[in-house]
VMD Tcl script that builds the backbone (N, CA, C; Angstrom):
set m [mol new atoms 432]
animate dup $m
set s [atomselect $m all]
$s set {name element resname resid chain x y z} {
  {N N MET 1 A 125.847 6.227 160.147}
  {CA C MET 1 A 126.725 6.846 161.160}
  {C C MET 1 A 128.086 7.437 160.658}
  {N N SER 2 A 128.409 8.534 161.146}
  {CA C SER 2 A 129.747 9.179 160.831}
  {C C SER 2 A 130.754 8.896 161.452}
  {N N VAL 3 A 131.872 8.642 160.972}
  {CA C VAL 3 A 133.117 8.482 161.810}
  {C C VAL 3 A 133.439 9.595 162.429}
  {N N PRO 4 A 134.027 9.886 163.527}
  {CA C PRO 4 A 134.695 11.357 164.179}
  {C C PRO 4 A 135.953 11.230 163.445}
  {N N PRO 5 A 136.500 12.723 163.241}
  {CA C PRO 5 A 137.982 12.972 162.769}
  {C C PRO 5 A 139.064 12.017 163.743}
  {N N PRO 6 A 139.917 11.901 163.580}
  {CA C PRO 6 A 140.606 10.929 164.290}
  {C C PRO 6 A 141.212 11.613 165.578}
  {N N LEU 7 A 141.211 12.988 165.386}
  {CA C LEU 7 A 141.931 13.463 166.936}
  {C C LEU 7 A 140.700 13.599 167.579}
  {N N LEU 8 A 139.483 13.503 167.538}
  {CA C LEU 8 A 138.586 13.609 168.345}
  {C C LEU 8 A 138.259 12.316 169.049}
  {N N ALA 9 A 138.423 11.406 168.006}
  {CA C ALA 9 A 138.080 9.558 168.418}
  {C C ALA 9 A 139.375 9.733 169.666}
  {N N LEU 10 A 140.307 10.035 169.442}
  {CA C LEU 10 A 141.493 9.673 170.565}
  {C C LEU 10 A 141.243 10.634 171.456}
  {N N ALA 11 A 140.720 11.784 171.432}
  {CA C ALA 11 A 140.208 12.625 172.550}
  {C C ALA 11 A 139.186 11.758 173.413}
  {N N ALA 12 A 138.401 10.993 172.958}
  {CA C ALA 12 A 137.360 10.277 173.682}
  {C C ALA 12 A 137.751 8.890 173.967}
  {N N GLY 13 A 138.941 8.691 173.765}
  {CA C GLY 13 A 139.671 7.063 174.187}
  {C C GLY 13 A 139.310 6.345 173.392}
  {N N ARG 14 A 138.772 6.322 172.024}
  {CA C ARG 14 A 138.860 5.313 171.087}
  {C C ARG 14 A 139.961 4.793 170.211}
  {N N ARG 15 A 140.239 3.778 169.844}
  {CA C ARG 15 A 141.133 3.451 169.086}
  {C C ARG 15 A 141.151 4.177 167.789}
  {N N VAL 16 A 142.197 4.443 166.895}
  {CA C VAL 16 A 141.808 4.826 165.506}
  {C C VAL 16 A 142.846 4.024 164.513}
  {N N ARG 17 A 141.871 3.568 163.488}
  {CA C ARG 17 A 142.831 2.993 162.525}
  {C C ARG 17 A 143.433 3.940 161.393}
  {N N PRO 18 A 144.689 3.560 161.004}
  {CA C PRO 18 A 145.290 4.604 160.535}
  {C C PRO 18 A 144.641 4.673 159.151}
  {N N ARG 19 A 144.588 5.698 158.521}
  {CA C ARG 19 A 144.415 6.082 156.993}
  {C C ARG 19 A 145.055 5.588 156.235}
  {N N LYS 20 A 144.514 4.957 155.026}
  {CA C LYS 20 A 145.661 4.660 153.823}
  {C C LYS 20 A 146.011 6.111 153.245}
  {N N PRO 21 A 147.065 6.145 152.939}
  {CA C PRO 21 A 147.630 7.251 151.923}
  {C C PRO 21 A 147.466 7.345 150.705}
  {N N THR 22 A 146.463 8.360 150.132}
  {CA C THR 22 A 146.399 8.467 148.963}
  {C C THR 22 A 147.566 8.786 148.024}
  {N N ALA 23 A 147.715 8.158 146.843}
  {CA C ALA 23 A 148.561 8.713 145.970}
  {C C ALA 23 A 148.561 9.840 145.375}
  {N N PRO 24 A 149.461 10.656 145.488}
  {CA C PRO 24 A 149.529 12.336 144.847}
  {C C PRO 24 A 149.198 11.795 143.557}
  {N N ARG 25 A 148.079 12.699 142.894}
  {CA C ARG 25 A 147.962 12.942 141.544}
  {C C ARG 25 A 148.931 14.006 140.799}
  {N N PRO 26 A 149.387 13.531 139.847}
  {CA C PRO 26 A 150.677 14.364 139.111}
  {C C PRO 26 A 149.867 15.600 138.747}
  {N N LYS 27 A 150.781 16.980 139.105}
  {CA C LYS 27 A 150.551 18.135 138.747}
  {C C LYS 27 A 150.274 18.243 137.603}
  {N N GLU 28 A 149.462 19.222 136.594}
  {CA C GLU 28 A 149.231 19.373 135.810}
  {C C GLU 28 A 150.399 20.131 134.748}
  {N N LEU 29 A 151.250 20.758 135.766}
  {CA C LEU 29 A 152.461 21.178 135.028}
  {C C LEU 29 A 153.157 20.242 134.451}
  {N N ALA 30 A 153.348 18.857 134.997}
  {CA C ALA 30 A 153.966 18.030 134.580}
  {C C ALA 30 A 153.693 17.042 133.331}
  {N N LEU 31 A 152.236 17.418 133.086}
  {CA C LEU 31 A 151.845 17.054 131.792}
  {C C LEU 31 A 151.903 17.711 130.684}
  {N N HIS 32 A 151.819 19.273 131.311}
  {CA C HIS 32 A 152.171 20.306 129.997}
  {C C HIS 32 A 153.322 20.343 130.009}
  {N N MET 33 A 154.549 19.969 130.239}
  {CA C MET 33 A 155.828 20.089 130.123}
  {C C MET 33 A 156.295 18.698 129.100}
  {N N ALA 34 A 155.674 17.808 129.389}
  {CA C ALA 34 A 155.945 16.552 128.816}
  {C C ALA 34 A 154.890 16.639 127.313}
  {N N VAL 35 A 154.163 17.142 127.646}
  {CA C VAL 35 A 153.583 17.341 125.887}
  {C C VAL 35 A 154.095 18.176 124.863}
  {N N ALA 36 A 154.618 19.472 125.853}
  {CA C ALA 36 A 155.437 20.154 124.994}
  {C C ALA 36 A 156.550 19.646 124.669}
  {N N ASP 37 A 157.242 18.668 125.160}
  {CA C ASP 37 A 158.555 18.177 124.830}
  {C C ASP 37 A 158.289 17.196 124.124}
  {N N LEU 38 A 157.080 16.520 123.662}
  {CA C LEU 38 A 156.867 15.708 122.900}
  {C C LEU 38 A 156.668 16.415 121.193}
  {N N LEU 39 A 155.686 17.674 121.448}
  {CA C LEU 39 A 155.734 18.543 120.225}
  {C C LEU 39 A 156.877 18.936 119.850}
  {N N ARG 40 A 157.915 19.337 120.728}
  {CA C ARG 40 A 159.166 20.130 120.181}
  {C C ARG 40 A 160.077 18.921 119.713}
  {N N ARG 41 A 159.982 17.660 120.154}
  {CA C ARG 41 A 160.910 16.600 119.674}
  {C C ARG 41 A 160.584 16.131 118.658}
  {N N PHE 42 A 159.025 15.771 118.444}
  {CA C PHE 42 A 158.334 14.912 117.287}
  {C C PHE 42 A 157.106 15.331 116.517}
  {N N ALA 43 A 156.984 16.918 116.503}
  {CA C ALA 43 A 155.990 17.752 115.674}
  {C C ALA 43 A 156.067 17.235 114.145}
  {N N SER 44 A 155.268 16.923 113.357}
  {CA C SER 44 A 155.794 17.272 112.115}
  {C C SER 44 A 156.202 18.780 111.627}
  {N N PRO 45 A 157.126 18.695 110.585}
  {CA C PRO 45 A 157.335 20.067 110.696}
  {C C PRO 45 A 156.684 21.327 110.051}
  {N N ASP 46 A 155.705 20.512 109.228}
  {CA C ASP 46 A 154.362 21.743 108.872}
  {C C ASP 46 A 153.507 21.969 109.708}
  {N N TRP 47 A 153.581 21.571 111.044}
  {CA C TRP 47 A 152.606 22.202 111.985}
  {C C TRP 47 A 153.449 23.036 112.804}
  {N N LEU 48 A 152.261 23.837 113.240}
  {CA C LEU 48 A 153.184 24.984 114.244}
  {C C LEU 48 A 152.181 24.811 115.721}
  {N N SER 49 A 152.895 24.820 117.147}
  {CA C SER 49 A 152.173 24.798 118.230}
  {C C SER 49 A 152.703 25.757 119.244}
  {N N SER 50 A 151.737 26.219 120.152}
  {CA C SER 50 A 152.307 26.752 121.119}
  {C C SER 50 A 151.619 26.800 122.269}
  {N N HIS 51 A 152.067 27.098 123.402}
  {CA C HIS 51 A 151.316 27.149 124.917}
  {C C HIS 51 A 150.511 28.437 124.781}
  {N N TYR 52 A 149.232 28.455 125.320}
  {CA C TYR 52 A 148.444 29.646 125.450}
  {C C TYR 52 A 148.688 29.914 126.972}
  {N N PRO 53 A 149.551 30.758 127.770}
  {CA C PRO 53 A 149.640 30.739 129.048}
  {C C PRO 53 A 148.778 32.004 129.733}
  {N N SER 54 A 147.417 31.510 129.949}
  {CA C SER 54 A 146.580 32.390 130.398}
  {C C SER 54 A 146.100 31.775 132.000}
  {N N GLY 55 A 146.560 30.485 132.281}
  {CA C GLY 55 A 146.026 29.916 133.550}
  {C C GLY 55 A 146.842 30.165 134.782}
  {N N GLU 56 A 147.955 30.467 134.825}
  {CA C GLU 56 A 148.610 30.642 135.691}
  {C C GLU 56 A 148.224 31.774 136.577}
  {N N HIS 57 A 148.791 31.458 138.138}
  {CA C HIS 57 A 148.675 32.610 139.183}
  {C C HIS 57 A 149.545 33.669 138.580}
  {N N ARG 58 A 148.917 35.127 138.653}
  {CA C ARG 58 A 149.266 36.135 138.351}
  {C C ARG 58 A 149.466 37.058 139.504}
  {N N ASP 59 A 150.234 38.293 139.937}
  {CA C ASP 59 A 149.672 39.110 140.675}
  {C C ASP 59 A 148.656 40.319 140.169}
  {N N VAL 60 A 148.278 40.832 140.667}
  {CA C VAL 60 A 147.069 41.900 140.255}
  {C C VAL 60 A 147.329 42.830 139.068}
  {N N ARG 61 A 148.596 43.203 139.224}
  {CA C ARG 61 A 149.032 44.164 138.247}
  {C C ARG 61 A 149.065 43.590 136.866}
  {N N THR 62 A 149.639 42.262 136.939}
  {CA C THR 62 A 150.065 41.540 135.681}
  {C C THR 62 A 148.602 40.973 134.974}
  {N N ALA 63 A 147.865 40.576 136.131}
  {CA C ALA 63 A 146.640 40.242 135.340}
  {C C ALA 63 A 145.792 41.217 134.696}
  {N N ALA 64 A 145.743 42.240 135.432}
  {CA C ALA 64 A 144.851 43.539 134.926}
  {C C ALA 64 A 145.628 43.782 133.384}
  {N N LYS 65 A 146.907 44.074 133.288}
  {CA C LYS 65 A 147.745 44.215 132.029}
  {C C LYS 65 A 147.194 43.423 130.976}
  {N N LEU 66 A 147.262 41.991 131.318}
  {CA C LEU 66 A 146.956 40.748 130.415}
  {C C LEU 66 A 145.399 41.399 129.951}
  {N N ASN 67 A 144.856 41.472 130.849}
  {CA C ASN 67 A 143.050 41.738 130.836}
  {C C ASN 67 A 142.903 42.651 129.496}
  {N N ALA 68 A 143.710 43.603 129.936}
  {CA C ALA 68 A 143.646 44.899 128.867}
  {C C ALA 68 A 144.207 44.677 127.945}
  {N N MET 69 A 145.005 43.656 127.514}
  {CA C MET 69 A 145.857 43.495 126.276}
  {C C MET 69 A 144.565 42.169 125.712}
  {N N GLY 70 A 143.532 41.650 126.216}
  {CA C GLY 70 A 142.923 40.762 125.414}
  {C C GLY 70 A 142.966 39.534 125.837}
  {N N VAL 71 A 143.486 39.198 126.833}
  {CA C VAL 71 A 143.862 37.630 127.478}
  {C C VAL 71 A 142.326 37.369 127.785}
  {N N GLN 72 A 141.604 36.200 127.266}
  {CA C GLN 72 A 140.603 35.789 127.810}
  {C C GLN 72 A 140.355 34.503 128.683}
  {N N ARG 73 A 139.407 34.202 129.045}
  {CA C ARG 73 A 139.477 32.794 130.021}
  {C C ARG 73 A 138.939 31.655 129.125}
  {N N GLY 74 A 139.320 30.511 129.398}
  {CA C GLY 74 A 138.630 29.447 128.746}
  {C C GLY 74 A 139.444 28.697 127.544}
  {N N TRP 75 A 140.346 29.616 127.011}
  {CA C TRP 75 A 141.314 29.262 125.656}
  {C C TRP 75 A 141.992 28.034 125.902}
  {N N PRO 76 A 142.271 27.225 125.268}
  {CA C PRO 76 A 142.951 25.773 125.449}
  {C C PRO 76 A 144.334 26.046 125.870}
  {N N ASP 77 A 144.760 25.097 126.401}
  {CA C ASP 77 A 146.235 25.324 126.662}
  {C C ASP 77 A 147.459 25.366 125.594}
  {N N LEU 78 A 146.926 24.593 124.521}
  {CA C LEU 78 A 147.946 24.416 123.630}
  {C C LEU 78 A 147.177 24.619 122.398}
  {N N ILE 79 A 147.585 25.506 121.400}
  {CA C ILE 79 A 146.941 25.655 120.124}
  {C C ILE 79 A 147.945 25.416 119.210}
  {N N LEU 80 A 147.522 24.544 118.381}
  {CA C LEU 80 A 148.220 24.125 116.712}
  {C C LEU 80 A 147.616 24.569 115.509}
  {N N PHE 81 A 148.185 24.378 114.574}
  {CA C PHE 81 A 147.917 24.862 113.512}
  {C C PHE 81 A 148.423 23.779 112.439}
  {N N ASP 82 A 147.347 23.136 111.879}
  {CA C ASP 82 A 147.967 22.118 110.911}
  {C C ASP 82 A 148.411 22.688 109.463}
  {N N PRO 83 A 149.307 22.037 108.473}
  {CA C PRO 83 A 149.445 22.628 107.228}
  {C C PRO 83 A 148.730 23.611 106.623}
  {N N SER 84 A 147.508 23.101 106.781}
  {CA C SER 84 A 146.281 23.924 105.845}
  {C C SER 84 A 146.104 25.479 106.516}
  {N N GLY 85 A 146.551 25.602 107.699}
  {CA C GLY 85 A 146.102 26.607 108.616}
  {C C GLY 85 A 144.960 26.540 109.709}
  {N N ARG 86 A 144.348 25.038 109.669}
  {CA C ARG 86 A 143.519 24.686 111.062}
  {C C ARG 86 A 143.748 24.882 112.252}
  {N N LEU 87 A 143.134 25.598 113.066}
  {CA C LEU 87 A 143.177 25.441 114.224}
  {C C LEU 87 A 142.819 24.171 114.966}
  {N N HIS 88 A 143.810 23.774 115.989}
  {CA C HIS 88 A 143.554 22.541 116.608}
  {C C HIS 88 A 143.520 23.157 118.010}
  {N N ALA 89 A 142.514 22.453 118.953}
  {CA C ALA 89 A 142.643 22.780 120.421}
  {C C ALA 89 A 143.104 21.656 121.244}
  {N N LEU 90 A 144.299 21.927 122.346}
  {CA C LEU 90 A 144.472 21.099 122.970}
  {C C LEU 90 A 144.319 21.423 124.794}
  {N N GLU 91 A 143.270 20.757 125.151}
  {CA C GLU 91 A 143.347 21.338 126.818}
  {C C GLU 91 A 143.780 20.282 127.565}
  {N N LEU 92 A 144.772 20.632 128.473}
  {CA C LEU 92 A 145.296 19.814 129.274}
  {C C LEU 92 A 144.962 19.931 130.701}
  {N N LYS 93 A 144.492 18.442 130.904}
  {CA C LYS 93 A 143.879 18.488 132.516}
  {C C LYS 93 A 144.349 17.627 133.676}
  {N N ARG 94 A 144.699 17.845 135.097}
  {CA C ARG 94 A 144.960 16.842 135.599}
  {C C ARG 94 A 143.878 16.058 136.164}
  {N N GLN 95 A 144.468 14.757 136.147}
  {CA C GLN 95 A 143.450 13.366 136.115}
  {C C GLN 95 A 142.528 14.183 137.570}
  {N N GLY 96 A 141.089 13.982 137.258}
  {CA C GLY 96 A 139.882 14.100 138.158}
  {C C GLY 96 A 139.850 15.415 137.859}
  {N N GLU 97 A 140.424 16.370 137.315}
  {CA C GLU 97 A 139.672 17.602 137.507}
  {C C GLU 97 A 139.051 17.783 136.102}
  {N N THR 98 A 138.052 18.710 136.046}
  {CA C THR 98 A 137.080 19.262 135.126}
  {C C THR 98 A 137.247 20.495 134.281}
  {N N LEU 99 A 136.793 20.777 133.238}
  {CA C LEU 99 A 136.730 21.849 132.411}
  {C C LEU 99 A 135.965 23.110 133.423}
  {N N THR 100 A 136.461 24.278 133.451}
  {CA C THR 100 A 136.014 25.438 134.123}
  {C C THR 100 A 134.582 25.653 132.918}
  {N N ASP 101 A 133.952 26.446 133.351}
  {CA C ASP 101 A 132.517 26.857 132.543}
  {C C ASP 101 A 132.824 27.759 131.228}
  {N N GLU 102 A 134.167 28.426 131.307}
  {CA C GLU 102 A 134.781 29.007 130.339}
  {C C GLU 102 A 135.467 28.188 129.154}
  {N N GLN 103 A 136.222 27.110 129.672}
  {CA C GLN 103 A 136.549 26.241 129.027}
  {C C GLN 103 A 135.584 25.058 128.199}
  {N N SER 104 A 134.708 24.771 128.882}
  {CA C SER 104 A 133.482 24.155 128.470}
  {C C SER 104 A 132.827 24.768 127.039}
  {N N ASN 105 A 132.720 26.127 127.558}
  {CA C ASN 105 A 131.956 27.136 126.250}
  {C C ASN 105 A 132.934 27.165 125.269}
  {N N PHE 106 A 134.198 27.210 125.356}
  {CA C PHE 106 A 135.147 27.264 124.425}
  {C C PHE 106 A 134.950 25.740 123.633}
  {N N GLN 107 A 135.071 24.864 124.186}
  {CA C GLN 107 A 135.042 23.706 123.789}
  {C C GLN 107 A 133.785 23.406 122.866}
  {N N THR 108 A 132.591 23.770 123.513}
  {CA C THR 108 A 131.495 23.754 122.583}
  {C C THR 108 A 131.257 24.545 121.415}
  {N N TRP 109 A 132.231 25.807 121.563}
  {CA C TRP 109 A 132.031 26.555 120.353}
  {C C TRP 109 A 132.891 26.077 119.160}
  {N N CYS 110 A 134.323 25.303 119.556}
  {CA C CYS 110 A 134.990 24.832 118.698}
  {C C CYS 110 A 134.288 23.562 118.070}
  {N N ILE 111 A 133.368 23.013 118.977}
  {CA C ILE 111 A 132.888 21.880 118.216}
  {C C ILE 111 A 131.581 21.904 117.286}
  {N N ALA 112 A 130.711 23.365 117.607}
  {CA C ALA 112 A 129.682 23.824 116.669}
  {C C ALA 112 A 130.368 24.089 115.586}
  {N N ARG 113 A 131.946 24.481 115.295}
  {CA C ARG 113 A 132.519 24.970 114.132}
  {C C ARG 113 A 133.297 23.844 113.641}
  {N N GLY 114 A 133.293 22.779 113.886}
  {CA C GLY 114 A 134.301 21.822 113.138}
  {C C GLY 114 A 135.628 22.137 113.388}
  {N N VAL 115 A 135.841 22.789 114.527}
  {CA C VAL 115 A 137.334 23.178 115.007}
  {C C VAL 115 A 137.909 22.097 116.010}
  {N N PRO 116 A 138.691 21.073 115.657}
  {CA C PRO 116 A 139.345 20.062 116.255}
  {C C PRO 116 A 139.376 20.517 117.978}
  {N N HIS 117 A 139.008 20.044 118.782}
  {CA C HIS 117 A 139.162 20.238 120.190}
  {C C HIS 117 A 138.994 19.082 120.877}
  {N N SER 118 A 139.909 18.923 121.919}
  {CA C SER 118 A 140.406 17.546 122.676}
  {C C SER 118 A 140.972 17.693 124.218}
  {N N VAL 119 A 140.589 17.214 125.169}
  {CA C VAL 119 A 141.134 17.196 126.467}
  {C C VAL 119 A 141.733 15.996 126.988}
  {N N SER 120 A 142.891 16.108 127.061}
  {CA C SER 120 A 143.950 15.071 127.496}
  {C C SER 120 A 144.356 15.271 128.822}
  {N N ARG 121 A 144.260 14.314 129.676}
  {CA C ARG 121 A 144.579 13.953 131.155}
  {C C ARG 121 A 145.729 13.318 131.504}
  {N N SER 122 A 146.527 12.523 130.328}
  {CA C SER 122 A 147.814 12.099 130.451}
  {C C SER 122 A 148.466 12.051 129.195}
  {N N VAL 123 A 149.701 11.740 129.137}
  {CA C VAL 123 A 150.621 12.075 127.850}
  {C C VAL 123 A 149.980 10.914 126.868}
  {N N ASP 124 A 149.558 9.830 127.120}
  {CA C ASP 124 A 149.001 8.933 126.476}
  {C C ASP 124 A 147.815 9.186 125.602}
  {N N GLU 125 A 147.381 9.972 126.505}
  {CA C GLU 125 A 145.999 10.530 126.089}
  {C C GLU 125 A 146.429 11.579 124.738}
  {N N ALA 126 A 147.093 12.689 125.196}
  {CA C ALA 126 A 147.573 13.499 124.290}
  {C C ALA 126 A 148.458 12.747 123.039}
  {N N LEU 127 A 148.837 11.601 123.199}
  {CA C LEU 127 A 149.814 10.893 121.968}
  {C C LEU 127 A 148.289 10.785 121.006}
  {N N THR 128 A 147.337 10.059 121.559}
  {CA C THR 128 A 146.387 9.742 120.706}
  {C C THR 128 A 145.869 10.536 120.140}
  {N N VAL 129 A 145.587 11.706 120.802}
  {CA C VAL 129 A 144.965 13.168 119.801}
  {C C VAL 129 A 146.009 13.525 118.806}
  {N N LEU 130 A 147.098 13.619 119.315}
  {CA C LEU 130 A 148.215 14.195 118.133}
  {C C LEU 130 A 148.369 13.351 117.242}
  {N N GLY 131 A 148.197 11.883 117.203}
  {CA C GLY 131 A 148.448 11.039 116.317}
  {C C GLY 131 A 146.837 10.907 115.384}
  {N N ALA 132 A 146.045 10.925 115.975}
  {CA C ALA 132 A 144.901 11.201 115.287}
  {C C ALA 132 A 144.683 12.539 114.207}
  {N N TRP 133 A 145.294 13.907 115.003}
  {CA C TRP 133 A 145.293 14.739 114.227}
  {C C TRP 133 A 146.476 14.930 112.978}
  {N N GLU 134 A 147.542 13.794 113.275}
  {CA C GLU 134 A 148.513 13.769 112.141}
  {C C GLU 134 A 149.503 14.872 112.721}
  {N N ALA 135 A 149.610 14.993 113.975}
  {CA C ALA 135 A 150.309 15.969 113.949}
  {C C ALA 135 A 152.005 15.838 114.462}
  {N N LEU 136 A 152.286 14.743 114.643}
  {CA C LEU 136 A 153.442 14.024 114.858}
  {C C LEU 136 A 154.014 13.475 113.446}
  {N N ARG 137 A 155.281 13.549 113.426}
  {CA C ARG 137 A 156.162 13.042 112.293}
  {C C ARG 137 A 156.378 11.467 112.275}
  {N N VAL 138 A 156.211 11.073 113.806}
  {CA C VAL 138 A 156.316 9.544 113.871}
  {C C VAL 138 A 155.177 9.194 114.826}
  {N N LYS 139 A 154.952 7.508 114.694}
  {CA C LYS 139 A 154.386 7.233 115.473}
  {C C LYS 139 A 155.182 6.534 116.735}
  {N N ILE 140 A 154.322 7.552 118.044}
  {CA C ILE 140 A 155.205 7.014 119.533}
  {C C ILE 140 A 153.958 6.084 119.998}
  {N N GLY 141 A 154.602 5.322 120.638}
  {CA C GLY 141 A 154.082 4.279 121.724}
  {C C GLY 141 A 152.675 4.911 122.488}
  {N N GLY 142 A 152.361 4.430 123.343}
  {CA C GLY 142 A 151.174 5.056 123.933}
  {C C GLY 142 A 149.903 4.445 123.260}
  {N N GLY 143 A 148.868 5.570 122.681}
  {CA C GLY 143 A 147.464 5.106 122.236}
  {C C GLY 143 A 147.888 4.738 121.114}
  {N N GLN 144 A 148.838 4.981 120.091}
  {CA C GLN 144 A 148.536 4.921 118.852}
  {C C GLN 144 A 149.438 3.308 118.196}
}
mol reanalyze $m
mol bondsrecalc $m
mol representation Tube
mol addrep $m
């Protein structure tokens, strides 16, 4: 038996139990900024990293211009290069979110070619990945 929406139940004269509010999930932007700050402060000096800004909402003209310039869907949020020049891809996702088809295809491409690719949904997960890649000059709490 399904429960009617609260307003319909009230209109029918039934008592409505208050719903428990759900805690909001942190925005993906907060995760991006925290990981970028970690890299700025603690990345090994012989590593390079940059955010790949392709996922934000843009107006139609800007999106068309970026598309014409070669921006493609599915690329990771952070691209890192180790001292040997090897690419490492770090995708940041909000807790509970999944990869898009394009992101999943990029991940599969990386894995098939031995390119390190990881998805992190928290700062601790990102710390664990960056530590495993030896991208940080210091060991920071979290997963290490």
